[in-house]
Each structure stands twice: as C-alpha cells, then as structure tokens.
N, CA, C, O and CB atoms as a CASP TS submission, in Angstrom:
PFRMAT TS
TARGET T0000
AUTHOR 0000-0000-0000
METHOD Language model
MODEL 1
PARENT N/A
ATOM      1  N   UNK     1     124.656  77.622 129.183  1.00  0.00           N
ATOM      2  CA  UNK     1     123.679  78.184 128.264  1.00  0.00           C
ATOM      3  C   UNK     1     122.519  78.758 129.048  1.00  0.00           C
ATOM      4  O   UNK     1     121.698  78.012 129.583  1.00  0.00           O
ATOM      5  CB  UNK     1     123.187  77.125 127.266  1.00  0.00           C
ATOM      6  N   UNK     2     122.443  80.043 129.121  1.00  0.00           N
ATOM      7  CA  UNK     2     121.387  80.686 129.894  1.00  0.00           C
ATOM      8  C   UNK     2     120.037  80.584 129.179  1.00  0.00           C
ATOM      9  O   UNK     2     118.989  80.591 129.824  1.00  0.00           O
ATOM     10  CB  UNK     2     121.739  82.154 130.150  1.00  0.00           C
ATOM     11  N   UNK     3     120.064  80.490 127.866  1.00  0.00           N
ATOM     12  CA  UNK     3     118.830  80.442 127.100  1.00  0.00           C
ATOM     13  C   UNK     3     118.009  79.198 127.415  1.00  0.00           C
ATOM     14  O   UNK     3     116.794  79.279 127.595  1.00  0.00           O
ATOM     15  CB  UNK     3     119.136  80.495 125.623  1.00  0.00           C
ATOM     16  N   UNK     4     118.670  78.055 127.479  1.00  0.00           N
ATOM     17  CA  UNK     4     117.982  76.806 127.759  1.00  0.00           C
ATOM     18  C   UNK     4     118.394  76.243 129.119  1.00  0.00           C
ATOM     19  O   UNK     4     118.340  75.032 129.330  1.00  0.00           O
ATOM     20  CB  UNK     4     118.267  75.790 126.659  1.00  0.00           C
ATOM     21  N   UNK     5     118.791  77.089 130.011  1.00  0.00           N
ATOM     22  CA  UNK     5     119.332  76.653 131.286  1.00  0.00           C
ATOM     23  C   UNK     5     118.428  75.728 132.074  1.00  0.00           C
ATOM     24  O   UNK     5     118.910  74.742 132.632  1.00  0.00           O
ATOM     25  CB  UNK     5     119.642  77.825 132.107  1.00  0.00           C
ATOM     26  N   UNK     6     117.155  76.003 132.139  1.00  0.00           N
ATOM     27  CA  UNK     6     116.287  75.167 132.965  1.00  0.00           C
ATOM     28  C   UNK     6     115.851  73.897 132.245  1.00  0.00           C
ATOM     29  O   UNK     6     115.313  72.995 132.886  1.00  0.00           O
ATOM     30  CB  UNK     6     115.068  75.952 133.393  1.00  0.00           C
ATOM     31  N   UNK     7     116.064  73.797 130.933  1.00  0.00           N
ATOM     32  CA  UNK     7     115.639  72.631 130.184  1.00  0.00           C
ATOM     33  C   UNK     7     116.777  71.667 129.857  1.00  0.00           C
ATOM     34  O   UNK     7     116.537  70.502 129.539  1.00  0.00           O
ATOM     35  CB  UNK     7     114.980  73.068 128.924  1.00  0.00           C
ATOM     36  N   UNK     8     118.002  72.147 129.934  1.00  0.00           N
ATOM     37  CA  UNK     8     119.113  71.320 129.475  1.00  0.00           C
ATOM     38  C   UNK     8     119.636  70.403 130.572  1.00  0.00           C
ATOM     39  O   UNK     8     119.518  70.678 131.766  1.00  0.00           O
ATOM     40  CB  UNK     8     120.235  72.195 128.963  1.00  0.00           C
ATOM     41  N   UNK     9     120.212  69.312 130.116  1.00  0.00           N
ATOM     42  CA  UNK     9     120.887  68.373 131.015  1.00  0.00           C
ATOM     43  C   UNK     9     122.315  68.242 130.528  1.00  0.00           C
ATOM     44  O   UNK     9     122.552  68.111 129.327  1.00  0.00           O
ATOM     45  CB  UNK     9     120.163  66.971 131.059  1.00  0.00           C
ATOM     46  N   UNK    10     123.249  68.275 131.424  1.00  0.00           N
ATOM     47  CA  UNK    10     124.647  68.194 131.038  1.00  0.00           C
ATOM     48  C   UNK    10     125.198  66.824 131.409  1.00  0.00           C
ATOM     49  O   UNK    10     125.060  66.362 132.542  1.00  0.00           O
ATOM     50  CB  UNK    10     125.469  69.316 131.708  1.00  0.00           C
ATOM     51  N   UNK    11     125.820  66.194 130.434  1.00  0.00           N
ATOM     52  CA  UNK    11     126.510  64.924 130.655  1.00  0.00           C
ATOM     53  C   UNK    11     127.944  65.108 130.186  1.00  0.00           C
ATOM     54  O   UNK    11     128.220  65.082 128.987  1.00  0.00           O
ATOM     55  CB  UNK    11     125.804  63.729 129.898  1.00  0.00           C
ATOM     56  N   UNK    12     128.821  65.288 131.099  1.00  0.00           N
ATOM     57  CA  UNK    12     130.225  65.499 130.737  1.00  0.00           C
ATOM     58  C   UNK    12     130.388  66.822 130.015  1.00  0.00           C
ATOM     59  O   UNK    12     130.046  67.880 130.544  1.00  0.00           O
ATOM     60  CB  UNK    12     130.744  64.347 129.860  1.00  0.00           C
ATOM     61  N   UNK    13     130.916  66.751 128.797  1.00  0.00           N
ATOM     62  CA  UNK    13     131.117  67.960 127.992  1.00  0.00           C
ATOM     63  C   UNK    13     129.925  68.274 127.091  1.00  0.00           C
ATOM     64  O   UNK    13     129.916  69.308 126.424  1.00  0.00           O
ATOM     65  CB  UNK    13     132.364  67.811 127.145  1.00  0.00           C
ATOM     66  N   UNK    14     128.919  67.397 127.061  1.00  0.00           N
ATOM     67  CA  UNK    14     127.782  67.567 126.165  1.00  0.00           C
ATOM     68  C   UNK    14     126.568  68.100 126.917  1.00  0.00           C
ATOM     69  O   UNK    14     126.340  67.758 128.078  1.00  0.00           O
ATOM     70  CB  UNK    14     127.440  66.244 125.483  1.00  0.00           C
ATOM     71  N   UNK    15     125.801  68.935 126.243  1.00  0.00           N
ATOM     72  CA  UNK    15     124.553  69.440 126.785  1.00  0.00           C
ATOM     73  C   UNK    15     123.419  68.825 125.985  1.00  0.00           C
ATOM     74  O   UNK    15     123.388  68.948 124.761  1.00  0.00           O
ATOM     75  CB  UNK    15     124.498  70.999 126.745  1.00  0.00           C
ATOM     76  N   UNK    16     122.490  68.167 126.659  1.00  0.00           N
ATOM     77  CA  UNK    16     121.359  67.527 125.999  1.00  0.00           C
ATOM     78  C   UNK    16     120.089  68.306 126.317  1.00  0.00           C
ATOM     79  O   UNK    16     119.816  68.636 127.471  1.00  0.00           O
ATOM     80  CB  UNK    16     121.221  66.044 126.439  1.00  0.00           C
ATOM     81  N   UNK    17     119.322  68.591 125.274  1.00  0.00           N
ATOM     82  CA  UNK    17     118.066  69.313 125.413  1.00  0.00           C
ATOM     83  C   UNK    17     116.963  68.403 124.891  1.00  0.00           C
ATOM     84  O   UNK    17     117.120  67.769 123.848  1.00  0.00           O
ATOM     85  CB  UNK    17     118.095  70.686 124.646  1.00  0.00           C
ATOM     86  N   UNK    18     115.850  68.338 125.611  1.00  0.00           N
ATOM     87  CA  UNK    18     114.728  67.512 125.180  1.00  0.00           C
ATOM     88  C   UNK    18     114.236  67.964 123.807  1.00  0.00           C
ATOM     89  O   UNK    18     114.283  69.149 123.479  1.00  0.00           O
ATOM     90  CB  UNK    18     113.582  67.573 126.210  1.00  0.00           C
ATOM     91  N   UNK    19     113.767  67.011 123.015  1.00  0.00           N
ATOM     92  CA  UNK    19     113.317  67.295 121.653  1.00  0.00           C
ATOM     93  C   UNK    19     112.150  68.274 121.658  1.00  0.00           C
ATOM     94  O   UNK    19     112.098  69.174 120.820  1.00  0.00           O
ATOM     95  CB  UNK    19     112.914  65.999 120.941  1.00  0.00           C
ATOM     96  N   UNK    20     111.228  68.114 122.575  1.00  0.00           N
ATOM     97  CA  UNK    20     110.073  69.007 122.641  1.00  0.00           C
ATOM     98  C   UNK    20     110.508  70.436 122.924  1.00  0.00           C
ATOM     99  O   UNK    20     109.966  71.376 122.343  1.00  0.00           O
ATOM    100  CB  UNK    20     109.089  68.535 123.713  1.00  0.00           C
ATOM    101  N   UNK    21     111.468  70.604 123.799  1.00  0.00           N
ATOM    102  CA  UNK    21     111.937  71.944 124.129  1.00  0.00           C
ATOM    103  C   UNK    21     112.692  72.583 122.964  1.00  0.00           C
ATOM    104  O   UNK    21     112.647  73.801 122.790  1.00  0.00           O
ATOM    105  CB  UNK    21     112.828  71.897 125.360  1.00  0.00           C
ATOM    106  N   UNK    22     113.369  71.787 122.183  1.00  0.00           N
ATOM    107  CA  UNK    22     114.097  72.318 121.032  1.00  0.00           C
ATOM    108  C   UNK    22     113.125  72.787 119.963  1.00  0.00           C
ATOM    109  O   UNK    22     113.372  73.806 119.317  1.00  0.00           O
ATOM    110  CB  UNK    22     115.054  71.261 120.457  1.00  0.00           C
ATOM    111  N   UNK    23     112.038  72.078 119.762  1.00  0.00           N
ATOM    112  CA  UNK    23     111.084  72.420 118.713  1.00  0.00           C
ATOM    113  C   UNK    23     110.224  73.622 119.048  1.00  0.00           C
ATOM    114  O   UNK    23     109.627  74.210 118.146  1.00  0.00           O
ATOM    115  CB  UNK    23     110.206  71.252 118.434  1.00  0.00           C
ATOM    116  N   UNK    24     110.141  74.001 120.288  1.00  0.00           N
ATOM    117  CA  UNK    24     109.326  75.153 120.677  1.00  0.00           C
ATOM    118  C   UNK    24     110.138  76.418 120.471  1.00  0.00           C
ATOM    119  O   UNK    24     111.180  76.616 121.095  1.00  0.00           O
ATOM    120  CB  UNK    24     108.851  75.038 122.155  1.00  0.00           C
ATOM    121  N   UNK    25     109.644  77.269 119.586  1.00  0.00           N
ATOM    122  CA  UNK    25     110.362  78.497 119.274  1.00  0.00           C
ATOM    123  C   UNK    25     110.067  79.566 120.314  1.00  0.00           C
ATOM    124  O   UNK    25     109.020  79.563 120.961  1.00  0.00           O
ATOM    125  CB  UNK    25     109.992  78.998 117.876  1.00  0.00           C
ATOM    126  N   UNK    26     110.993  80.452 120.451  1.00  0.00           N
ATOM    127  CA  UNK    26     110.808  81.596 121.340  1.00  0.00           C
ATOM    128  C   UNK    26     110.422  82.802 120.524  1.00  0.00           C
ATOM    129  O   UNK    26     110.967  83.020 119.442  1.00  0.00           O
ATOM    130  CB  UNK    26     112.080  81.881 122.160  1.00  0.00           C
ATOM    131  N   UNK    27     109.493  83.589 121.023  1.00  0.00           N
ATOM    132  CA  UNK    27     109.127  84.840 120.377  1.00  0.00           C
ATOM    133  C   UNK    27     110.070  85.912 120.875  1.00  0.00           C
ATOM    134  O   UNK    27     110.177  86.143 122.079  1.00  0.00           O
ATOM    135  CB  UNK    27     107.642  85.219 120.656  1.00  0.00           C
ATOM    136  N   UNK    28     110.735  86.552 119.976  1.00  0.00           N
ATOM    137  CA  UNK    28     111.607  87.651 120.324  1.00  0.00           C
ATOM    138  C   UNK    28     111.146  88.917 119.642  1.00  0.00           C
ATOM    139  O   UNK    28     110.246  88.893 118.802  1.00  0.00           O
ATOM    140  CB  UNK    28     113.046  87.338 119.951  1.00  0.00           C
ATOM    141  N   UNK    29     111.760  90.012 120.004  1.00  0.00           N
ATOM    142  CA  UNK    29     111.385  91.281 119.389  1.00  0.00           C
ATOM    143  C   UNK    29     111.707  91.295 117.911  1.00  0.00           C
ATOM    144  O   UNK    29     110.964  91.877 117.120  1.00  0.00           O
ATOM    145  CB  UNK    29     112.086  92.434 120.079  1.00  0.00           C
ATOM    146  N   UNK    30     112.806  90.662 117.526  1.00  0.00           N
ATOM    147  CA  UNK    30     113.166  90.653 116.110  1.00  0.00           C
ATOM    148  C   UNK    30     112.099  89.944 115.278  1.00  0.00           C
ATOM    149  O   UNK    30     111.787  90.399 114.178  1.00  0.00           O
ATOM    150  CB  UNK    30     114.529  89.977 115.910  1.00  0.00           C
ATOM    151  N   UNK    31     111.544  88.870 115.760  1.00  0.00           N
ATOM    152  CA  UNK    31     110.498  88.158 115.020  1.00  0.00           C
ATOM    153  C   UNK    31     109.246  89.022 114.901  1.00  0.00           C
ATOM    154  O   UNK    31     108.606  89.045 113.850  1.00  0.00           O
ATOM    155  CB  UNK    31     110.159  86.819 115.709  1.00  0.00           C
ATOM    156  N   UNK    32     108.900  89.722 115.957  1.00  0.00           N
ATOM    157  CA  UNK    32     107.744  90.612 115.929  1.00  0.00           C
ATOM    158  C   UNK    32     107.928  91.706 114.891  1.00  0.00           C
ATOM    159  O   UNK    32     107.014  91.974 114.111  1.00  0.00           O
ATOM    160  CB  UNK    32     107.507  91.228 117.307  1.00  0.00           C
ATOM    161  N   UNK    33     109.100  92.348 114.866  1.00  0.00           N
ATOM    162  CA  UNK    33     109.335  93.441 113.935  1.00  0.00           C
ATOM    163  C   UNK    33     109.443  92.955 112.491  1.00  0.00           C
ATOM    164  O   UNK    33     109.071  93.678 111.568  1.00  0.00           O
ATOM    165  CB  UNK    33     110.594  94.186 114.322  1.00  0.00           C
ATOM    166  N   UNK    34     109.941  91.750 112.290  1.00  0.00           N
ATOM    167  CA  UNK    34     109.962  91.192 110.933  1.00  0.00           C
ATOM    168  C   UNK    34     108.528  90.961 110.460  1.00  0.00           C
ATOM    169  O   UNK    34     108.209  91.265 109.310  1.00  0.00           O
ATOM    170  CB  UNK    34     110.778  89.861 110.887  1.00  0.00           C
ATOM    171  N   UNK    35     107.664  90.434 111.312  1.00  0.00           N
ATOM    172  CA  UNK    35     106.264  90.236 110.946  1.00  0.00           C
ATOM    173  C   UNK    35     105.552  91.561 110.683  1.00  0.00           C
ATOM    174  O   UNK    35     104.778  91.667 109.732  1.00  0.00           O
ATOM    175  CB  UNK    35     105.542  89.470 112.042  1.00  0.00           C
ATOM    176  N   UNK    36     105.802  92.559 111.507  1.00  0.00           N
ATOM    177  CA  UNK    36     105.180  93.869 111.307  1.00  0.00           C
ATOM    178  C   UNK    36     105.652  94.488 109.996  1.00  0.00           C
ATOM    179  O   UNK    36     104.841  95.004 109.227  1.00  0.00           O
ATOM    180  CB  UNK    36     105.499  94.809 112.487  1.00  0.00           C
ATOM    181  N   UNK    37     106.956  94.440 109.736  1.00  0.00           N
ATOM    182  CA  UNK    37     107.502  95.036 108.515  1.00  0.00           C
ATOM    183  C   UNK    37     106.990  94.310 107.273  1.00  0.00           C
ATOM    184  O   UNK    37     106.625  94.956 106.291  1.00  0.00           O
ATOM    185  CB  UNK    37     109.036  95.007 108.545  1.00  0.00           C
ATOM    186  N   UNK    38     106.956  92.990 107.301  1.00  0.00           N
ATOM    187  CA  UNK    38     106.505  92.256 106.120  1.00  0.00           C
ATOM    188  C   UNK    38     105.025  92.467 105.864  1.00  0.00           C
ATOM    189  O   UNK    38     104.609  92.565 104.710  1.00  0.00           O
ATOM    190  CB  UNK    38     106.794  90.774 106.277  1.00  0.00           C
ATOM    191  N   UNK    39     104.225  92.539 106.913  1.00  0.00           N
ATOM    192  CA  UNK    39     102.798  92.800 106.743  1.00  0.00           C
ATOM    193  C   UNK    39     102.564  94.203 106.191  1.00  0.00           C
ATOM    194  O   UNK    39     101.716  94.400 105.321  1.00  0.00           O
ATOM    195  CB  UNK    39     102.059  92.626 108.076  1.00  0.00           C
ATOM    196  N   UNK    40     103.315  95.170 106.697  1.00  0.00           N
ATOM    197  CA  UNK    40     103.200  96.542 106.210  1.00  0.00           C
ATOM    198  C   UNK    40     103.603  96.637 104.747  1.00  0.00           C
ATOM    199  O   UNK    40     102.928  97.304 103.963  1.00  0.00           O
ATOM    200  CB  UNK    40     104.061  97.483 107.052  1.00  0.00           C
ATOM    201  N   UNK    41     104.691  95.980 104.371  1.00  0.00           N
ATOM    202  CA  UNK    41     105.116  95.992 102.976  1.00  0.00           C
ATOM    203  C   UNK    41     104.102  95.298 102.063  1.00  0.00           C
ATOM    204  O   UNK    41     103.877  95.742 100.937  1.00  0.00           O
ATOM    205  CB  UNK    41     106.476  95.324 102.843  1.00  0.00           C
ATOM    206  N   UNK    42     103.494  94.219 102.540  1.00  0.00           N
ATOM    207  CA  UNK    42     102.483  93.528 101.736  1.00  0.00           C
ATOM    208  C   UNK    42     101.260  94.411 101.530  1.00  0.00           C
ATOM    209  O   UNK    42     100.717  94.467 100.427  1.00  0.00           O
ATOM    210  CB  UNK    42     102.073  92.207 102.402  1.00  0.00           C
ATOM    211  N   UNK    43     100.826  95.094 102.569  1.00  0.00           N
ATOM    212  CA  UNK    43      99.675  95.999 102.452  1.00  0.00           C
ATOM    213  C   UNK    43     100.014  97.152 101.515  1.00  0.00           C
ATOM    214  O   UNK    43      99.191  97.532 100.682  1.00  0.00           O
ATOM    215  CB  UNK    43      99.253  96.542 103.844  1.00  0.00           C
ATOM    216  N   UNK    44     101.207  97.708 101.639  1.00  0.00           N
ATOM    217  CA  UNK    44     101.620  98.803 100.765  1.00  0.00           C
ATOM    218  C   UNK    44     101.692  98.346  99.310  1.00  0.00           C
ATOM    219  O   UNK    44     101.299  99.091  98.412  1.00  0.00           O
ATOM    220  CB  UNK    44     102.977  99.358 101.211  1.00  0.00           C
ATOM    221  N   UNK    45     102.184  97.143  99.066  1.00  0.00           N
ATOM    222  CA  UNK    45     102.267  96.625  97.697  1.00  0.00           C
ATOM    223  C   UNK    45     100.875  96.412  97.107  1.00  0.00           C
ATOM    224  O   UNK    45     100.635  96.757  95.950  1.00  0.00           O
ATOM    225  CB  UNK    45     103.059  95.306  97.671  1.00  0.00           C
ATOM    226  N   UNK    46      99.963  95.849  97.887  1.00  0.00           N
ATOM    227  CA  UNK    46      98.603  95.642  97.394  1.00  0.00           C
ATOM    228  C   UNK    46      97.890  96.966  97.127  1.00  0.00           C
ATOM    229  O   UNK    46      97.210  97.114  96.111  1.00  0.00           O
ATOM    230  CB  UNK    46      97.803  94.815  98.394  1.00  0.00           C
ATOM    231  N   UNK    47      98.044  97.924  98.032  1.00  0.00           N
ATOM    232  CA  UNK    47      97.424  99.228  97.854  1.00  0.00           C
ATOM    233  C   UNK    47      98.035  99.951  96.652  1.00  0.00           C
ATOM    234  O   UNK    47      97.323 100.593  95.880  1.00  0.00           O
ATOM    235  CB  UNK    47      97.581 100.075  99.127  1.00  0.00           C
ATOM    236  N   UNK    48      99.351  99.844  96.501  1.00  0.00           N
ATOM    237  CA  UNK    48     100.025 100.478  95.362  1.00  0.00           C
ATOM    238  C   UNK    48      99.579  99.888  94.040  1.00  0.00           C
ATOM    239  O   UNK    48      99.347 100.626  93.083  1.00  0.00           O
ATOM    240  CB  UNK    48     101.529 100.343  95.498  1.00  0.00           C
ATOM    241  N   UNK    49      99.457  98.578  93.968  1.00  0.00           N
ATOM    242  CA  UNK    49      99.007  97.960  92.718  1.00  0.00           C
ATOM    243  C   UNK    49      97.548  98.308  92.432  1.00  0.00           C
ATOM    244  O   UNK    49      97.165  98.463  91.273  1.00  0.00           O
ATOM    245  CB  UNK    49      99.184  96.434  92.780  1.00  0.00           C
ATOM    246  N   UNK    50      96.746  98.430  93.465  1.00  0.00           N
ATOM    247  CA  UNK    50      95.357  98.832  93.276  1.00  0.00           C
ATOM    248  C   UNK    50      95.283 100.272  92.756  1.00  0.00           C
ATOM    249  O   UNK    50      94.522 100.567  91.834  1.00  0.00           O
ATOM    250  CB  UNK    50      94.571  98.695  94.598  1.00  0.00           C
ATOM    251  N   UNK    51      96.076 101.162  93.353  1.00  0.00           N
ATOM    252  CA  UNK    51      96.090 102.557  92.906  1.00  0.00           C
ATOM    253  C   UNK    51      96.632 102.678  91.483  1.00  0.00           C
ATOM    254  O   UNK    51      96.169 103.523  90.718  1.00  0.00           O
ATOM    255  CB  UNK    51      96.929 103.414  93.860  1.00  0.00           C
ATOM    256  N   UNK    52      97.594 101.855  91.126  1.00  0.00           N
ATOM    257  CA  UNK    52      98.183 101.888  89.789  1.00  0.00           C
ATOM    258  C   UNK    52      97.144 101.502  88.732  1.00  0.00           C
ATOM    259  O   UNK    52      97.169 102.040  87.626  1.00  0.00           O
ATOM    260  CB  UNK    52      99.400 100.943  89.714  1.00  0.00           C
ATOM    261  N   UNK    53      96.249 100.596  89.050  1.00  0.00           N
ATOM    262  CA  UNK    53      95.240 100.114  88.107  1.00  0.00           C
ATOM    263  C   UNK    53      93.843 100.668  88.377  1.00  0.00           C
ATOM    264  O   UNK    53      92.875 100.178  87.795  1.00  0.00           O
ATOM    265  CB  UNK    53      95.194  98.615  88.142  1.00  0.00           C
ATOM    266  N   UNK    54      93.710 101.669  89.237  1.00  0.00           N
ATOM    267  CA  UNK    54      92.387 102.200  89.580  1.00  0.00           C
ATOM    268  C   UNK    54      91.681 102.774  88.359  1.00  0.00           C
ATOM    269  O   UNK    54      90.464 102.636  88.236  1.00  0.00           O
ATOM    270  CB  UNK    54      92.510 103.274  90.660  1.00  0.00           C
ATOM    271  N   UNK    55      92.405 103.407  87.467  1.00  0.00           N
ATOM    272  CA  UNK    55      91.800 103.961  86.260  1.00  0.00           C
ATOM    273  C   UNK    55      91.238 102.865  85.363  1.00  0.00           C
ATOM    274  O   UNK    55      90.162 103.024  84.787  1.00  0.00           O
ATOM    275  CB  UNK    55      92.821 104.789  85.492  1.00  0.00           C
ATOM    276  N   UNK    56      91.958 101.760  85.244  1.00  0.00           N
ATOM    277  CA  UNK    56      91.475 100.653  84.424  1.00  0.00           C
ATOM    278  C   UNK    56      90.215 100.035  85.032  1.00  0.00           C
ATOM    279  O   UNK    56      89.313  99.611  84.308  1.00  0.00           O
ATOM    280  CB  UNK    56      92.568  99.586  84.269  1.00  0.00           C
ATOM    281  N   UNK    57      90.160  99.986  86.353  1.00  0.00           N
ATOM    282  CA  UNK    57      88.991  99.409  87.011  1.00  0.00           C
ATOM    283  C   UNK    57      87.760 100.287  86.818  1.00  0.00           C
ATOM    284  O   UNK    57      86.665  99.768  86.599  1.00  0.00           O
ATOM    285  CB  UNK    57      89.265  99.210  88.500  1.00  0.00           C
ATOM    286  N   UNK    58      87.918 101.608  86.895  1.00  0.00           N
ATOM    287  CA  UNK    58      86.761 102.484  86.705  1.00  0.00           C
ATOM    288  C   UNK    58      86.309 102.465  85.253  1.00  0.00           C
ATOM    289  O   UNK    58      85.116 102.602  84.981  1.00  0.00           O
ATOM    290  CB  UNK    58      87.092 103.922  87.139  1.00  0.00           C
ATOM    291  N   UNK    59      87.239 102.298  84.311  1.00  0.00           N
ATOM    292  CA  UNK    59      86.854 102.200  82.903  1.00  0.00           C
ATOM    293  C   UNK    59      86.078 100.909  82.661  1.00  0.00           C
ATOM    294  O   UNK    59      85.157 100.893  81.844  1.00  0.00           O
ATOM    295  CB  UNK    59      88.099 102.260  81.988  1.00  0.00           C
ATOM    296  N   UNK    60      86.424  99.849  83.341  1.00  0.00           N
ATOM    297  CA  UNK    60      85.706  98.586  83.188  1.00  0.00           C
ATOM    298  C   UNK    60      84.289  98.708  83.729  1.00  0.00           C
ATOM    299  O   UNK    60      83.364  98.132  83.156  1.00  0.00           O
ATOM    300  CB  UNK    60      86.452  97.451  83.904  1.00  0.00           C
ATOM    301  N   UNK    61      84.097  99.446  84.818  1.00  0.00           N
ATOM    302  CA  UNK    61      82.752  99.641  85.353  1.00  0.00           C
ATOM    303  C   UNK    61      81.885 100.434  84.380  1.00  0.00           C
ATOM    304  O   UNK    61      80.708 100.121  84.202  1.00  0.00           O
ATOM    305  CB  UNK    61      82.815 100.356  86.707  1.00  0.00           C
ATOM    306  N   UNK    62      82.453 101.447  83.756  1.00  0.00           N
ATOM    307  CA  UNK    62      81.686 102.274  82.833  1.00  0.00           C
ATOM    308  C   UNK    62      81.328 101.499  81.571  1.00  0.00           C
ATOM    309  O   UNK    62      80.235 101.666  81.031  1.00  0.00           O
ATOM    310  CB  UNK    62      82.467 103.535  82.472  1.00  0.00           C
ATOM    311  N   UNK    63      82.228 100.665  81.103  1.00  0.00           N
ATOM    312  CA  UNK    63      81.953  99.937  79.855  1.00  0.00           C
ATOM    313  C   UNK    63      81.036  98.729  80.076  1.00  0.00           C
ATOM    314  O   UNK    63      80.444  98.232  79.118  1.00  0.00           O
ATOM    315  CB  UNK    63      83.264  99.474  79.222  1.00  0.00           C
ATOM    316  N   UNK    64      80.910  98.258  81.294  1.00  0.00           N
ATOM    317  CA  UNK    64      80.070  97.096  81.536  1.00  0.00           C
ATOM    318  C   UNK    64      78.619  97.463  81.845  1.00  0.00           C
ATOM    319  O   UNK    64      77.770  96.578  81.956  1.00  0.00           O
ATOM    320  CB  UNK    64      80.639  96.291  82.668  1.00  0.00           C
ATOM    321  N   UNK    65      78.326  98.757  81.985  1.00  0.00           N
ATOM    322  CA  UNK    65      76.955  99.188  82.249  1.00  0.00           C
ATOM    323  C   UNK    65      76.185  99.203  80.934  1.00  0.00           C
ATOM    324  O   UNK    65      76.611  99.866  79.989  1.00  0.00           O
ATOM    325  CB  UNK    65      76.925 100.592  82.928  1.00  0.00           C
ATOM    326  N   UNK    66      75.070  98.497  80.848  1.00  0.00           N
ATOM    327  CA  UNK    66      74.331  98.461  79.578  1.00  0.00           C
ATOM    328  C   UNK    66      73.616  99.791  79.320  1.00  0.00           C
ATOM    329  O   UNK    66      73.257 100.518  80.247  1.00  0.00           O
ATOM    330  CB  UNK    66      73.307  97.303  79.584  1.00  0.00           C
ATOM    331  N   UNK    67      73.428 100.078  78.052  1.00  0.00           N
ATOM    332  CA  UNK    67      72.665 101.269  77.687  1.00  0.00           C
ATOM    333  C   UNK    67      71.184 100.980  77.905  1.00  0.00           C
ATOM    334  O   UNK    67      70.792  99.843  78.168  1.00  0.00           O
ATOM    335  CB  UNK    67      72.944 101.689  76.205  1.00  0.00           C
ATOM    336  N   UNK    68      70.374 102.019  77.792  1.00  0.00           N
ATOM    337  CA  UNK    68      68.927 101.854  77.996  1.00  0.00           C
ATOM    338  C   UNK    68      68.337 100.926  76.943  1.00  0.00           C
ATOM    339  O   UNK    68      67.455 100.121  77.243  1.00  0.00           O
ATOM    340  CB  UNK    68      68.214 103.219  77.956  1.00  0.00           C
ATOM    341  N   UNK    69      68.822 101.038  75.704  1.00  0.00           N
ATOM    342  CA  UNK    69      68.306 100.185  74.631  1.00  0.00           C
ATOM    343  C   UNK    69      68.675  98.726  74.875  1.00  0.00           C
ATOM    344  O   UNK    69      67.865  97.831  74.637  1.00  0.00           O
ATOM    345  CB  UNK    69      68.846 100.646  73.266  1.00  0.00           C
ATOM    346  N   UNK    70      69.902  98.483  75.350  1.00  0.00           N
ATOM    347  CA  UNK    70      70.335  97.116  75.631  1.00  0.00           C
ATOM    348  C   UNK    70      69.526  96.517  76.788  1.00  0.00           C
ATOM    349  O   UNK    70      69.152  95.345  76.754  1.00  0.00           O
ATOM    350  CB  UNK    70      71.842  97.086  75.960  1.00  0.00           C
ATOM    351  N   UNK    71      69.268  97.323  77.794  1.00  0.00           N
ATOM    352  CA  UNK    71      68.499  96.847  78.939  1.00  0.00           C
ATOM    353  C   UNK    71      67.058  96.527  78.531  1.00  0.00           C
ATOM    354  O   UNK    71      66.489  95.533  78.981  1.00  0.00           O
ATOM    355  CB  UNK    71      68.516  97.893  80.067  1.00  0.00           C
ATOM    356  N   UNK    72      66.473  97.370  77.682  1.00  0.00           N
ATOM    357  CA  UNK    72      65.101  97.135  77.247  1.00  0.00           C
ATOM    358  C   UNK    72      65.022  95.914  76.341  1.00  0.00           C
ATOM    359  O   UNK    72      64.040  95.174  76.385  1.00  0.00           O
ATOM    360  CB  UNK    72      64.550  98.366  76.525  1.00  0.00           C
ATOM    361  N   UNK    73      66.036  95.699  75.527  1.00  0.00           N
ATOM    362  CA  UNK    73      66.058  94.529  74.650  1.00  0.00           C
ATOM    363  C   UNK    73      66.190  93.243  75.468  1.00  0.00           C
ATOM    364  O   UNK    73      65.708  92.188  75.057  1.00  0.00           O
ATOM    365  CB  UNK    73      67.216  94.639  73.635  1.00  0.00           C
ATOM    366  N   UNK    74      66.844  93.336  76.627  1.00  0.00           N
ATOM    367  CA  UNK    74      67.011  92.147  77.468  1.00  0.00           C
ATOM    368  C   UNK    74      65.797  91.892  78.330  1.00  0.00           C
ATOM    369  O   UNK    74      65.736  90.876  79.022  1.00  0.00           O
ATOM    370  CB  UNK    74      68.236  92.288  78.346  1.00  0.00           C
ATOM    371  N   UNK    75      64.813  92.803  78.307  1.00  0.00           N
ATOM    372  CA  UNK    75      63.578  92.587  79.059  1.00  0.00           C
ATOM    373  C   UNK    75      63.576  93.237  80.423  1.00  0.00           C
ATOM    374  O   UNK    75      62.716  92.929  81.247  1.00  0.00           O
ATOM    375  CB  UNK    75      63.334  91.132  79.217  1.00  0.00           C
ATOM    376  N   UNK    76      64.505  94.118  80.680  1.00  0.00           N
ATOM    377  CA  UNK    76      64.544  94.817  81.964  1.00  0.00           C
ATOM    378  C   UNK    76      63.511  95.926  81.970  1.00  0.00           C
ATOM    379  O   UNK    76      63.245  96.514  80.922  1.00  0.00           O
ATOM    380  CB  UNK    76      65.951  95.386  82.246  1.00  0.00           C
ATOM    381  N   UNK    77      62.923  96.229  83.116  1.00  0.00           N
ATOM    382  CA  UNK    77      61.927  97.317  83.152  1.00  0.00           C
ATOM    383  C   UNK    77      62.586  98.672  82.907  1.00  0.00           C
ATOM    384  O   UNK    77      63.711  98.904  83.351  1.00  0.00           O
ATOM    385  CB  UNK    77      61.189  97.331  84.508  1.00  0.00           C
ATOM    386  N   UNK    78      61.901  99.554  82.214  1.00  0.00           N
ATOM    387  CA  UNK    78      62.428 100.899  81.897  1.00  0.00           C
ATOM    388  C   UNK    78      62.023 101.831  83.024  1.00  0.00           C
ATOM    389  O   UNK    78      60.881 101.814  83.482  1.00  0.00           O
ATOM    390  CB  UNK    78      61.890 101.429  80.505  1.00  0.00           C
ATOM    391  N   UNK    79      62.947 102.624  83.455  1.00  0.00           N
ATOM    392  CA  UNK    79      62.650 103.578  84.546  1.00  0.00           C
ATOM    393  C   UNK    79      62.216 104.886  84.007  1.00  0.00           C
ATOM    394  O   UNK    79      61.926 105.805  84.774  1.00  0.00           O
ATOM    395  CB  UNK    79      63.847 103.781  85.443  1.00  0.00           C
TER
END
C-alpha cells in the first residue's frame, strides 16, 4: 500500500495501521473541487432566491415608510 506505506506495519498477511493515522484524512484535489463547487452552488442559490424576491423586498420598504401625517402624529419632527 503506497498510500499508507510509511505508517503501516505488516504482520504476516495483515497490514495494521495506527488508529491516529487512519483518522487523519488526506486532502486531495477531488475534495477541493467538491468544496469549491458546493460553495459556488450555494452562493448562486442564495443570489438567485434574493433576485427572485427583490421586487417583494422593495415593495416592503416602500410600504413601511410612514407618511408625513403619520410621522407628525407619532411626534417626529417635521422637515
């Protein structure tokens, strides 16, 4: 086994690898590209959902702004 060659011990037909060495993962190119692709897809999904609802968000901003009469009734200074 070239992958674990320096960590393994061979006893007869069996190869024994220390528990600590088995638990330590190796970073490979495939893991890097899976992380890059999943992060890119997550960003694209969030941006797409934001763009899909952008009109609703701007309508909420316009409807939540009080009129001058409402602001004056609440005691806000008039400009």
